C-alpha positions in Angstrom: 262.4 -34.4 -68.0 260.2 -32.8 -70.7 259.5 -29.0 -70.6 255.8 -29.8 -70.3 256.4 -31.8 -67.2 258.6 -29.0 -65.7 255.8 -26.5 -66.5 253.2 -28.6 -64.7 255.4 -29.1 -61.6 256.1 -25.3 -61.5 252.4 -24.6 -61.7 251.7 -27.1 -59.0 254.2 -25.6 -56.6 252.8 -22.1 -57.4 249.3 -23.3 -56.7 250.4 -24.8 -53.3 252.2 -21.6 -52.4 249.2 -19.5 -53.2 246.9 -21.8 -51.2 249.2 -21.6 -48.2 249.5 -17.9 -48.5 245.7 -17.6 -48.5 245.6 -19.2 -45.1 248.0 -16.7 -43.6 247.5 -13.1 -42.5 249.8 -10.4 -43.9 251.9 -10.5 -40.8 252.2 -14.2 -40.9 253.2 -14.1 -44.6 256.1 -11.7 -43.5 257.0 -14.2 -40.8 257.3 -17.1 -43.2 259.2 -15.0 -45.8 261.7 -14.0 -43.1 262.4 -17.6 -42.2 262.6 -18.6 -45.8 265.4 -16.0 -46.2 267.3 -17.1 -43.0 268.3 -20.6 -43.8 272.0 -20.1 -44.4 272.4 -17.8 -41.5 270.8 -20.5 -39.3 273.2 -23.1 -40.6 276.1 -20.8 -39.9 274.9 -20.2 -36.4 274.5 -23.9 -35.8 278.0 -24.6 -36.9 279.4 -21.9 -34.6 277.5 -23.3 -31.6 278.4 -26.9 -32.3 282.1 -26.1 -32.6 282.0 -24.9 -28.9 282.3 -27.9 -26.6 279.6 -27.4 -24.0 279.4 -30.6 -22.1 277.6 -30.0 -18.9 280.8 -30.2 -16.7 282.7 -27.9 -19.1 281.4 -24.8 -17.3 283.4 -22.4 -19.5 282.2 -24.0 -22.6 278.6 -23.6 -21.6 279.2 -20.0 -20.7 280.8 -19.5 -24.1 277.6 -20.6 -25.7 275.8 -18.1 -23.6 278.1 -15.4 -24.8 277.2 -16.2 -28.4 273.5 -16.2 -27.7 273.1 -13.2 -25.4 273.9 -10.4 -27.9 271.5 -12.1 -30.4 268.6 -11.8 -27.9 269.7 -8.2 -27.1 269.5 -7.4 -30.8 265.9 -8.4 -30.9 265.0 -6.2 -28.0 265.3 -8.6 -25.1 266.6 -7.7 -21.7 269.2 -10.3 -21.1 270.9 -11.5 -17.8 273.1 -14.4 -16.8 272.4 -16.1 -13.6 275.4 -18.0 -12.1 274.8 -21.5 -10.7 278.0 -21.8 -8.7 276.0 -23.1 -5.7 275.0 -26.2 -7.7 278.4 -26.5 -9.5 277.0 -25.6 -12.9 277.7 -22.9 -15.5 274.5 -20.9 -15.1 271.2 -19.9 -16.7 270.5 -17.5 -19.5 267.3 -15.4 -19.0 266.0 -13.1 -21.7 262.8 -11.1 -21.4 260.7 -9.2 -23.9 257.9 -7.8 -21.7 254.7 -6.5 -23.1 255.0 -2.7 -23.8 251.3 -2.3 -22.8 250.5 -4.5 -19.9 247.6 -6.7 -20.5 247.4 -6.0 -24.3 249.8 -8.6 -25.7 247.7 -11.8 -25.5 249.2 -14.9 -23.9 252.6 -14.6 -22.1 254.8 -17.2 -23.7 257.7 -18.9 -22.1 260.4 -20.5 -24.3 262.9 -22.9 -22.7 265.8 -25.0 -23.7 269.4 -25.8 -22.7 272.9 -24.9 -23.8 274.8 -28.0 -22.6 275.4 -31.3 -24.3 276.3 -34.9 -23.2 279.7 -34.6 -24.9 282.4 -33.5 -22.5 285.8 -32.2 -23.4 287.3 -35.7 -23.5 284.7 -37.0 -26.1 286.2 -37.8 -29.5 283.0 -36.4 -31.1 283.7 -32.7 -31.2 283.0 -31.0 -34.6 280.4 -30.0 -37.0 280.5 -31.8 -40.3 278.3 -31.6 -43.4 277.3 -35.1 -44.6 275.3 -34.0 -47.7 273.4 -30.9 -48.8 270.7 -31.3 -46.0 272.4 -33.3 -43.3 275.0 -32.5 -40.7 276.5 -34.3 -37.8 278.1 -33.0 -34.6 277.8 -32.9 -30.8 274.5 -31.3 -29.9 273.4 -30.6 -33.5 269.9 -32.0 -32.7 270.0 -32.0 -28.9 269.7 -29.2 -28.7 271.8 -26.5 -30.5 269.5 -27.0 -33.5 266.7 -26.1 -31.2 268.4 -22.9 -30.1 268.8 -22.0 -33.8 265.1 -22.7 -34.4 264.2 -20.5 -31.4 266.3 -17.5 -32.6 265.1 -17.9 -36.2 261.5 -17.8 -35.0 262.1 -14.7 -32.8 264.0 -12.9 -35.6 261.1 -13.5 -38.0 258.7 -12.1 -35.4 260.9 -9.1 -35.0 261.2 -8.4 -38.7 257.5 -8.8 -39.3 256.7 -6.4 -36.4 254.8 -9.1 -34.4 257.4 -9.0 -31.6 256.5 -5.4 -30.8 253.2 -6.6 -29.2 254.3 -9.9 -27.6 255.2 -10.8 -24.0 258.0 -13.5 -24.3 260.4 -14.9 -21.7 263.3 -17.2 -22.6 265.1 -19.4 -20.0 268.0 -21.6 -21.1 269.5 -24.0 -18.6 273.2 -24.9 -18.7 272.8 -28.3 -17.1 269.8 -30.2 -18.6 271.9 -33.2 -19.4 273.3 -33.5 -15.8 271.2 -31.3 -13.6 272.8 -29.5 -10.6 271.3 -30.2 -7.1 269.2 -29.2 -5.4 266.8 -28.9 -8.3 264.8 -26.1 -6.7 267.9 -23.9 -7.1 269.1 -25.3 -10.5 265.6 -24.7 -12.0 264.7 -21.6 -10.0 264.6 -19.2 -12.9 262.6 -21.5 -15.1 260.0 -22.2 -12.5 259.7 -18.5 -11.6 259.2 -17.6 -15.3 256.5 -20.4 -15.6 254.6 -18.9 -12.7 254.4 -15.6 -14.6 253.5 -17.0 -18.1 250.5 -18.5 -19.8 252.0 -21.1 -22.2 255.4 -22.9 -22.5 257.3 -24.2 -25.5 260.5 -26.4 -25.0 262.9 -26.3 -28.0 264.4 -29.8 -27.7 264.1 -31.9 -30.9 260.7 -32.2 -32.6 260.0 -35.9 -32.8 259.8 -37.3 -36.4 259.1 -41.0 -37.1 259.1 -42.3 -40.7 258.7 -38.8 -42.0 255.8 -37.9 -39.7 256.3 -35.0 -37.2 254.8 -35.6 -33.8 253.8 -33.2 -31.0 254.8 -33.9 -27.4 252.2 -33.2 -24.8 253.7 -35.4 -22.2 256.9 -36.9 -21.0 257.7 -39.2 -18.2 259.5 -38.2 -15.0 262.8 -39.8 -13.9 263.6 -40.9 -10.4 266.8 -42.7 -9.3 266.6 -45.4 -6.7 269.2 -47.2 -4.7 268.8 -50.6 -2.7 271.2 -51.7 -0.1 270.8 -55.3 1.1 272.6 -56.9 4.0 272.8 -60.4 5.6 274.8 -62.6 7.8 278.1 -63.9 6.5 280.0 -67.2 7.0 280.8 -70.4 5.3 278.6 -71.2 2.3 277.6 -74.6 3.7 275.2 -72.7 6.1 273.4 -70.8 3.4 269.5 -71.1 3.6 269.9 -72.5 7.1 268.1 -71.2 10.3 271.4 -69.7 11.5 272.8 -68.0 8.4 269.8 -67.3 6.3 270.0 -66.3 2.6 272.7 -63.6 2.4 272.5 -60.2 0.8 272.7 -61.2 -2.9 269.7 -63.5 -2.6 267.7 -60.8 -0.8 268.6 -58.3 -3.6 267.7 -60.8 -6.3 264.4 -61.5 -4.6 263.6 -57.7 -4.6 264.6 -57.1 -8.2 262.7 -60.1 -9.5 259.6 -59.1 -7.5 259.9 -55.6 -9.2 259.9 -57.4 -12.6 256.8 -59.4 -11.9 254.7 -57.2 -9.6 255.2 -53.7 -10.9 254.3 -53.6 -14.7 251.6 -51.1 -15.7 251.1 -48.7 -18.6 253.8 -46.0 -19.1 256.0 -47.3 -16.3 259.5 -48.6 -16.7 262.1 -49.4 -14.0 265.6 -50.2 -15.0 268.5 -51.7 -13.0 271.7 -50.0 -14.1 274.3 -51.2 -11.6 274.5 -54.2 -9.2 277.4 -55.0 -6.8 277.5 -57.7 -4.1 279.8 -59.9 -2.2 281.9 -59.9 1.0 282.3 -56.1 0.4 280.4 -53.8 -2.0 280.9 -50.1 -2.5 279.7 -47.7 -5.1 281.8 -44.7 -6.3 280.8 -41.2 -5.6 279.4 -40.7 -9.1 277.4 -43.9 -8.8 278.8 -45.0 -12.2 280.7 -48.0 -10.9 282.3 -49.4 -7.8 284.1 -52.4 -6.3 283.1 -55.7 -4.9 285.0 -58.7 -3.4 283.9 -62.2 -2.5 284.6 -65.9 -2.7 282.4 -68.8 -3.9 282.4 -70.3 -0.3 281.4 -67.1 1.6 277.8 -66.0 2.1 277.5 -62.4 0.9 276.8 -59.8 3.6 276.4 -56.8 1.3 274.7 -56.0 -2.1 273.8 -52.8 -3.8 271.6 -52.0 -6.8 271.0 -48.6 -8.5 268.4 -47.9 -11.2 265.8 -45.5 -12.4 262.0 -45.2 -12.4 260.1 -43.4 -15.1 256.4 -42.6 -14.7 253.8 -40.5 -16.6 252.6 -38.6 -13.6 253.6 -37.7 -10.2 250.6 -39.7 -8.8 251.9 -42.8 -10.6 255.4 -42.2 -9.2 254.1 -42.0 -5.7 252.0 -45.1 -6.0 254.8 -47.2 -7.6 257.3 -46.0 -5.0 254.9 -47.3 -2.3 254.8 -50.7 -4.0 258.5 -50.9 -4.2 258.9 -50.0 -0.6 256.5 -52.8 0.3 258.4 -55.4 -1.8 261.7 -54.4 -0.2 260.2 -54.8 3.3 259.4 -58.5 2.8 262.8 -59.7 3.8 264.2 -63.3 3.4 265.3 -64.9 6.7 268.3 -63.2 8.4 268.5 -60.4 5.8 267.6 -56.8 5.7 267.2 -54.2 2.9 266.4 -50.5 2.5 265.4 -48.5 -0.6 266.0 -44.8 -1.1 264.6 -42.5 -3.8 266.6 -39.5 -5.0 265.6 -36.1 -6.0 264.3 -36.3 -9.6 262.8 -34.8 -12.7 259.0 -34.6 -12.4 256.5 -36.0 -15.0 254.7 -34.0 -17.5 251.2 -35.4 -17.7 249.2 -35.1 -21.0 246.8 -32.5 -19.6 243.8 -30.8 -21.5 245.9 -27.6 -21.6 248.9 -29.3 -23.2 246.6 -30.8 -25.8 244.9 -27.5 -26.5 248.4 -26.1 -27.3 249.0 -29.0 -29.7 245.6 -28.3 -31.3 246.6 -24.7 -31.8 249.9 -25.9 -33.4 247.9 -28.0 -35.7 246.0 -25.0 -36.7 249.3 -23.5 -37.7 250.2 -26.7 -39.6 247.0 -26.4 -41.7 247.7 -22.8 -42.5 251.2 -23.8 -43.7 249.8 -26.7 -45.8 251.4 -29.2 -43.5 249.7 -32.3 -42.0 248.5 -32.4 -38.4 251.1 -33.7 -35.9 249.8 -36.7 -33.9 250.4 -36.9 -30.2 253.8 -38.6 -29.4 253.7 -41.7 -27.2 255.5 -40.6 -24.0 257.4 -43.9 -23.9 259.4 -42.5 -26.9 260.7 -39.4 -25.1 262.9 -39.1 -22.0 262.6 -36.7 -19.0 263.4 -33.1 -19.5 263.0 -29.5 -18.4 259.5 -29.0 -19.9 258.0 -31.0 -16.9 259.1 -28.2 -14.5 257.2 -25.7 -16.6 254.2 -28.0 -17.2 253.3 -28.0 -13.5 252.2 -24.4 -13.9 251.1 -23.8 -17.5 250.1 -25.6 -20.7 253.4 -26.8 -22.3 254.7 -28.6 -25.4 257.9 -30.5 -25.3 260.0 -30.7 -28.4 259.4 -27.9 -30.9 263.0 -27.6 -32.1 265.0 -29.2 -34.9 264.6 -32.8 -36.1 267.3 -35.4 -36.5 268.6 -38.7 -35.1 271.2 -40.4 -33.0 270.9 -38.0 -30.1 273.4 -38.7 -27.2 275.6 -40.7 -29.5 278.4 -40.2 -32.0 275.8 -40.8 -34.7 274.0 -37.6 -33.8 272.7 -35.9 -36.9 270.3 -33.0 -37.9 268.1 -32.6 -40.9 268.9 -29.1 -42.0 265.6 -29.0 -43.9 263.9 -29.3 -40.6 265.2 -25.8 -39.5 262.9 -23.6 -41.6 259.6 -25.6 -41.2 260.0 -26.0 -37.5 261.0 -22.3 -37.2 257.8 -21.4 -39.0 255.7 -23.6 -36.8 257.2 -22.1 -33.6 257.0 -18.5 -34.8 253.4 -18.7 -36.0 252.4 -20.5 -32.8 254.0 -17.8 -30.7 252.3 -15.1 -32.8 248.9 -16.8 -32.5 249.3 -17.2 -28.8 250.0 -13.4 -28.6 246.7 -12.8 -30.5 244.5 -14.7 -27.9 242.9 -12.9 -25.1 245.3 -12.6 -22.2 242.7 -13.8 -19.6 241.0 -17.2 -19.5 242.2 -20.8 -20.0 243.8 -21.8 -23.2 241.7 -25.0 -23.4 238.5 -22.8 -23.6 239.9 -20.4 -26.3 241.3 -22.9 -28.8 238.5 -24.5 -31.0 
């Protein structure tokens, strides 16, 4: 490249940097500079966290991640505690609080949430952090969501170094079982819900969605409910099937129900998956509901059939309405059969409320100040259920403000290391600007 071209490029970057700087306050410029200087430390912390196996059922591994994180929050001035979750057979919850030094003078109270566990248990062959190139790394939990934990800490560190943290009211709640929640959920998510009731805005640090290079903001995510159908019928020689005496048998009854779901339930933002089916002379699901056993013969009418699946909805109202339809379909039995459906404790939905959209609007104010394009609203069909829904029942909440990558929940999981600084800047400036808003009043009325 010719020297003249290099000079033009240098001047262009200098112009962009000055334009961005002009949109930031002196404190915000310090925040950005702190994050720019923190990239290698962030990568080093990410490597350390990923090398600790913290599959949900590896309780000691999850606790070890907590032991790495707790002193880092304490160094920033947070009061930290570990809440054991033995009663739900999980590792525990990390709670860190930086309360306002002058009550009522720190703007919005901000709740930051996330999780320390991954889907990769100790027996997974996918265990280690590995650099793929100079800006990409792979490893269990790199993007979901140990990268998000790094983004959170980098943002808080920048707030501390700029002096902005001294006038902020921030709570952090990190669950140890987001990937396989302990039950009952009112215990497993107790700290998170209590913190939400005493906060004004929530940010969840799972991965920031990015599609074809475009970052998206998540104002909503669908809830997840597990259902189970058990069908029964008379049994006997197959020559009597469909007859007045023997009827249709359990498998036909279950088939009727599932096909009626397929044809009668469709509506926007709704999905209902069938994940496991067993039927025959005998049918039994294992305790984990991940498999089971069935026996039968071609010439015996099946007396037992079981199906297990999930239901995902955009709102609790939609969930209640669809559950009613499903119960009605199940109740329309074929002759000489019976069936029941049960719905299990589940993750709630996070509806796209005006408050959530006001929070995204404020985030896009931050994007413009950073010289970044606005982040469109993510289609909730592209995001699974998560902890942000527990918080969003009480306060405006954004899901997914952490790192960005691909292949989550698979051995192809990767993180774009270049996403760490930009998403840390977004998060830090969003938290700072929330702390500058009046403490009273609704967010939707204060963001223009």
